[in-house]
NUDREN-918760 format. One record per residue: x, y, z of N, C-alpha, C in turn; residue in one letter; residue number from 1. Coordinates in steps of 0.2 Angstrom, whole numbers. Layout:
// residues N
rec n_east: X n_north: Y n_up: Z ca_east: X ca_north: Y ca_up: Z c_east: X c_north: Y c_up: Z torpa: A torfi: NUM
...
// end
This chain:
// residues 79
rec n_east: 510 n_north: 433 n_up: 553 ca_east: 513 ca_north: 431 ca_up: 559 c_east: 512 c_north: 423 c_up: 559 torpa: M torfi: 1
rec n_east: 517 n_north: 420 n_up: 561 ca_east: 517 ca_north: 412 ca_up: 562 c_east: 513 c_north: 411 c_up: 569 torpa: L torfi: 2
rec n_east: 510 n_north: 405 n_up: 569 ca_east: 506 ca_north: 403 ca_up: 575 c_east: 510 c_north: 402 c_up: 581 torpa: S torfi: 3
rec n_east: 507 n_north: 403 n_up: 586 ca_east: 511 ca_north: 402 ca_up: 593 c_east: 514 c_north: 394 c_up: 593 torpa: K torfi: 4
rec n_east: 510 n_north: 390 n_up: 590 ca_east: 512 ca_north: 383 ca_up: 590 c_east: 518 c_north: 382 c_up: 586 torpa: E torfi: 5
rec n_east: 519 n_north: 385 n_up: 580 ca_east: 524 ca_north: 384 ca_up: 576 c_east: 531 c_north: 388 c_up: 579 torpa: K torfi: 6
rec n_east: 530 n_north: 393 n_up: 582 ca_east: 535 ca_north: 397 ca_up: 585 c_east: 538 c_north: 392 c_up: 591 torpa: L torfi: 7
rec n_east: 533 n_north: 389 n_up: 595 ca_east: 535 ca_north: 385 ca_up: 600 c_east: 539 c_north: 379 c_up: 597 torpa: T torfi: 8
rec n_east: 537 n_north: 376 n_up: 592 ca_east: 540 ca_north: 370 ca_up: 589 c_east: 547 c_north: 372 c_up: 586 torpa: R torfi: 9
rec n_east: 548 n_north: 378 n_up: 583 ca_east: 554 ca_north: 380 ca_up: 581 c_east: 559 c_north: 381 c_up: 587 torpa: I torfi: 10
rec n_east: 557 n_north: 384 n_up: 592 ca_east: 561 ca_north: 384 ca_up: 598 c_east: 563 c_north: 377 c_up: 601 torpa: N torfi: 11
rec n_east: 558 n_north: 373 n_up: 601 ca_east: 559 ca_north: 366 ca_up: 604 c_east: 564 c_north: 363 c_up: 600 torpa: D torfi: 12
rec n_east: 564 n_north: 363 n_up: 593 ca_east: 569 ca_north: 360 ca_up: 589 c_east: 575 c_north: 363 c_up: 590 torpa: L torfi: 13
rec n_east: 576 n_north: 369 n_up: 590 ca_east: 582 ca_north: 372 ca_up: 591 c_east: 586 c_north: 370 c_up: 598 torpa: A torfi: 14
rec n_east: 582 n_north: 370 n_up: 603 ca_east: 585 ca_north: 367 ca_up: 609 c_east: 587 c_north: 360 c_up: 609 torpa: K torfi: 15
rec n_east: 583 n_north: 356 n_up: 606 ca_east: 585 ca_north: 349 ca_up: 605 c_east: 591 c_north: 348 c_up: 601 torpa: R torfi: 16
rec n_east: 591 n_north: 352 n_up: 595 ca_east: 597 ca_north: 352 ca_up: 591 c_east: 604 c_north: 353 c_up: 595 torpa: A torfi: 17
rec n_east: 603 n_north: 358 n_up: 600 ca_east: 609 ca_north: 359 ca_up: 604 c_east: 611 c_north: 354 c_up: 609 torpa: K torfi: 18
rec n_east: 606 n_north: 351 n_up: 611 ca_east: 607 ca_north: 346 ca_up: 617 c_east: 608 c_north: 339 c_up: 614 torpa: T torfi: 19
rec n_east: 603 n_north: 336 n_up: 612 ca_east: 603 ca_north: 329 ca_up: 610 c_east: 603 c_north: 327 c_up: 603 torpa: S torfi: 20
rec n_east: 602 n_north: 332 n_up: 599 ca_east: 602 ca_north: 331 ca_up: 591 c_east: 595 c_north: 330 c_up: 589 torpa: G torfi: 21
rec n_east: 595 n_north: 330 n_up: 582 ca_east: 588 ca_north: 329 ca_up: 579 c_east: 589 c_north: 324 c_up: 574 torpa: L torfi: 22
rec n_east: 583 n_north: 321 n_up: 573 ca_east: 583 ca_north: 315 ca_up: 567 c_east: 582 c_north: 319 c_up: 561 torpa: T torfi: 23
rec n_east: 583 n_north: 315 n_up: 555 ca_east: 583 ca_north: 318 ca_up: 549 c_east: 576 c_north: 321 c_up: 547 torpa: K torfi: 24
rec n_east: 571 n_north: 318 n_up: 550 ca_east: 564 ca_north: 321 ca_up: 549 c_east: 563 c_north: 327 c_up: 553 torpa: A torfi: 25
rec n_east: 566 n_north: 328 n_up: 559 ca_east: 566 ca_north: 334 ca_up: 563 c_east: 570 c_north: 339 c_up: 559 torpa: E torfi: 26
rec n_east: 576 n_north: 338 n_up: 557 ca_east: 580 ca_north: 343 ca_up: 553 c_east: 576 c_north: 346 c_up: 547 torpa: E torfi: 27
rec n_east: 573 n_north: 341 n_up: 544 ca_east: 569 ca_north: 344 ca_up: 538 c_east: 563 c_north: 348 c_up: 540 torpa: K torfi: 28
rec n_east: 560 n_north: 346 n_up: 545 ca_east: 554 ca_north: 350 ca_up: 548 c_east: 557 c_north: 357 c_up: 551 torpa: E torfi: 29
rec n_east: 563 n_north: 357 n_up: 554 ca_east: 566 ca_north: 363 ca_up: 556 c_east: 567 c_north: 368 c_up: 550 torpa: Q torfi: 30
rec n_east: 570 n_north: 365 n_up: 545 ca_east: 572 ca_north: 369 ca_up: 539 c_east: 565 c_north: 372 c_up: 536 torpa: Q torfi: 31
rec n_east: 560 n_north: 368 n_up: 536 ca_east: 554 ca_north: 371 ca_up: 533 c_east: 551 c_north: 376 c_up: 537 torpa: V torfi: 32
rec n_east: 551 n_north: 375 n_up: 544 ca_east: 548 ca_north: 380 ca_up: 548 c_east: 552 c_north: 387 c_up: 548 torpa: L torfi: 33
rec n_east: 559 n_north: 386 n_up: 548 ca_east: 563 ca_north: 392 ca_up: 548 c_east: 562 c_north: 396 c_up: 541 torpa: R torfi: 34
rec n_east: 561 n_north: 392 n_up: 536 ca_east: 560 ca_north: 396 ca_up: 530 c_east: 553 c_north: 400 c_up: 530 torpa: K torfi: 35
rec n_east: 548 n_north: 396 n_up: 533 ca_east: 542 ca_north: 400 ca_up: 533 c_east: 542 c_north: 406 c_up: 538 torpa: E torfi: 36
rec n_east: 546 n_north: 405 n_up: 543 ca_east: 547 ca_north: 411 ca_up: 548 c_east: 550 c_north: 417 c_up: 544 torpa: Y torfi: 37
rec n_east: 556 n_north: 415 n_up: 541 ca_east: 559 ca_north: 420 ca_up: 537 c_east: 555 c_north: 424 c_up: 532 torpa: L torfi: 38
rec n_east: 551 n_north: 420 n_up: 528 ca_east: 547 ca_north: 423 ca_up: 523 c_east: 542 c_north: 428 c_up: 527 torpa: Q torfi: 39
rec n_east: 539 n_north: 426 n_up: 532 ca_east: 534 ca_north: 430 ca_up: 536 c_east: 537 c_north: 436 c_up: 539 torpa: T torfi: 40
rec n_east: 543 n_north: 435 n_up: 541 ca_east: 547 ca_north: 441 ca_up: 544 c_east: 549 c_north: 446 c_up: 539 torpa: F torfi: 41
rec n_east: 551 n_north: 444 n_up: 533 ca_east: 553 ca_north: 448 ca_up: 528 c_east: 547 c_north: 452 c_up: 525 torpa: R torfi: 42
rec n_east: 542 n_north: 448 n_up: 524 ca_east: 536 ca_north: 451 ca_up: 522 c_east: 533 c_north: 457 c_up: 526 torpa: S torfi: 43
rec n_east: 533 n_north: 455 n_up: 533 ca_east: 531 ca_north: 460 ca_up: 538 c_east: 535 c_north: 466 c_up: 538 torpa: S torfi: 44
rec n_east: 542 n_north: 465 n_up: 538 ca_east: 547 ca_north: 470 ca_up: 538 c_east: 546 c_north: 475 c_up: 532 torpa: F torfi: 45
rec n_east: 545 n_north: 472 n_up: 526 ca_east: 544 ca_north: 476 ca_up: 520 c_east: 538 c_north: 480 c_up: 520 torpa: K torfi: 46
rec n_east: 532 n_north: 477 n_up: 523 ca_east: 526 ca_north: 481 ca_up: 524 c_east: 527 c_north: 487 c_up: 528 torpa: N torfi: 47
rec n_east: 531 n_north: 486 n_up: 534 ca_east: 533 ca_north: 491 ca_up: 538 c_east: 537 c_north: 496 c_up: 535 torpa: H torfi: 48
rec n_east: 542 n_north: 495 n_up: 531 ca_east: 546 ca_north: 500 ca_up: 528 c_east: 542 c_north: 504 c_up: 523 torpa: L torfi: 49
rec n_east: 537 n_north: 500 n_up: 520 ca_east: 533 ca_north: 504 ca_up: 515 c_east: 528 c_north: 509 c_up: 518 torpa: H torfi: 50
rec n_east: 527 n_north: 509 n_up: 525 ca_east: 523 ca_north: 514 ca_up: 528 c_east: 528 c_north: 520 c_up: 530 torpa: S torfi: 51
rec n_east: 534 n_north: 519 n_up: 529 ca_east: 539 ca_north: 525 ca_up: 532 c_east: 540 c_north: 530 c_up: 527 torpa: V torfi: 52
rec n_east: 540 n_north: 536 n_up: 529 ca_east: 542 ca_north: 542 ca_up: 525 c_east: 547 c_north: 546 c_up: 529 torpa: T torfi: 53
rec n_east: 552 n_north: 547 n_up: 526 ca_east: 558 ca_north: 551 ca_up: 529 c_east: 557 c_north: 558 c_up: 528 torpa: V torfi: 54
rec n_east: 557 n_north: 562 n_up: 533 ca_east: 556 ca_north: 570 ca_up: 533 c_east: 562 c_north: 573 c_up: 536 torpa: V torfi: 55
rec n_east: 565 n_north: 578 n_up: 533 ca_east: 570 ca_north: 582 ca_up: 536 c_east: 567 c_north: 587 c_up: 541 torpa: D torfi: 56
rec n_east: 572 n_north: 591 n_up: 544 ca_east: 570 ca_north: 596 ca_up: 549 c_east: 566 c_north: 601 c_up: 546 torpa: E torfi: 57
rec n_east: 566 n_north: 602 n_up: 540 ca_east: 562 ca_north: 608 ca_up: 536 c_east: 555 c_north: 605 c_up: 534 torpa: N torfi: 58
rec n_east: 554 n_north: 599 n_up: 535 ca_east: 547 ca_north: 596 ca_up: 533 c_east: 547 c_north: 593 c_up: 526 torpa: G torfi: 59
rec n_east: 553 n_north: 593 n_up: 523 ca_east: 554 ca_north: 590 ca_up: 516 c_east: 554 c_north: 583 c_up: 516 torpa: N torfi: 60
rec n_east: 551 n_north: 580 n_up: 511 ca_east: 551 ca_north: 573 ca_up: 510 c_east: 558 c_north: 571 c_up: 507 torpa: D torfi: 61
rec n_east: 562 n_north: 567 n_up: 511 ca_east: 568 ca_north: 565 ca_up: 509 c_east: 569 c_north: 557 c_up: 509 torpa: V torfi: 62
rec n_east: 563 n_north: 554 n_up: 508 ca_east: 563 ca_north: 547 ca_up: 507 c_east: 568 c_north: 544 c_up: 502 torpa: T torfi: 63
rec n_east: 572 n_north: 539 n_up: 503 ca_east: 577 ca_north: 537 ca_up: 498 c_east: 573 c_north: 535 c_up: 492 torpa: P torfi: 64
rec n_east: 576 n_north: 536 n_up: 486 ca_east: 572 ca_north: 534 ca_up: 480 c_east: 571 c_north: 527 c_up: 479 torpa: D torfi: 65
rec n_east: 575 n_north: 523 n_up: 482 ca_east: 574 ca_north: 515 ca_up: 481 c_east: 568 c_north: 513 c_up: 485 torpa: A torfi: 66
rec n_east: 567 n_north: 517 n_up: 491 ca_east: 561 ca_north: 515 ca_up: 495 c_east: 555 c_north: 518 c_up: 491 torpa: L torfi: 67
rec n_east: 555 n_north: 524 n_up: 488 ca_east: 549 ca_north: 526 ca_up: 484 c_east: 548 c_north: 522 c_up: 479 torpa: K torfi: 68
rec n_east: 553 n_north: 519 n_up: 475 ca_east: 552 ca_north: 515 ca_up: 469 c_east: 549 c_north: 508 c_up: 472 torpa: E torfi: 69
rec n_east: 551 n_north: 506 n_up: 477 ca_east: 548 ca_north: 499 ca_up: 480 c_east: 541 c_north: 500 c_up: 482 torpa: S torfi: 70
rec n_east: 539 n_north: 506 n_up: 485 ca_east: 532 ca_north: 507 ca_up: 487 c_east: 528 c_north: 507 c_up: 480 torpa: K torfi: 71
rec n_east: 530 n_north: 510 n_up: 475 ca_east: 527 ca_north: 510 ca_up: 469 c_east: 526 c_north: 503 c_up: 466 torpa: K torfi: 72
rec n_east: 531 n_north: 499 n_up: 466 ca_east: 531 ca_north: 493 ca_up: 463 c_east: 528 c_north: 488 c_up: 468 torpa: N torfi: 73
rec n_east: 529 n_north: 489 n_up: 474 ca_east: 526 ca_north: 485 ca_up: 480 c_east: 528 c_north: 478 c_up: 480 torpa: N torfi: 74
rec n_east: 533 n_north: 476 n_up: 476 ca_east: 535 ca_north: 469 ca_up: 476 c_east: 543 c_north: 468 c_up: 475 torpa: N torfi: 75
rec n_east: 546 n_north: 473 n_up: 473 ca_east: 553 ca_north: 473 ca_up: 471 c_east: 557 c_north: 474 c_up: 478 torpa: K torfi: 76
rec n_east: 562 n_north: 470 n_up: 479 ca_east: 566 ca_north: 471 ca_up: 485 c_east: 570 c_north: 478 c_up: 485 torpa: P torfi: 77
rec n_east: 571 n_north: 480 n_up: 491 ca_east: 574 ca_north: 487 ca_up: 492 c_east: 582 c_north: 485 c_up: 493 torpa: I torfi: 78
rec n_east: 586 n_north: 489 n_up: 489 ca_east: 593 ca_north: 488 ca_up: 489 c_east: 597 c_north: 494 c_up: 492 torpa: H torfi: 79
// end
């Protein structure tokens, strides 16, 4: 998870971009922070998905094969 300070900075830059605009340095900072945020989000989401098991009403494991394979490899994207 990103620090509270970084999330606040992302939001501050977004607000300023909509109102008064950003300098080139601030635009670069915004891109870097957004990239870091997305990487963190995707990693967290992937970890969450890897903890999921799909079970039908009869109690049978019906987890999609792509998810099972991703759990085994633990690094390939799920398609």
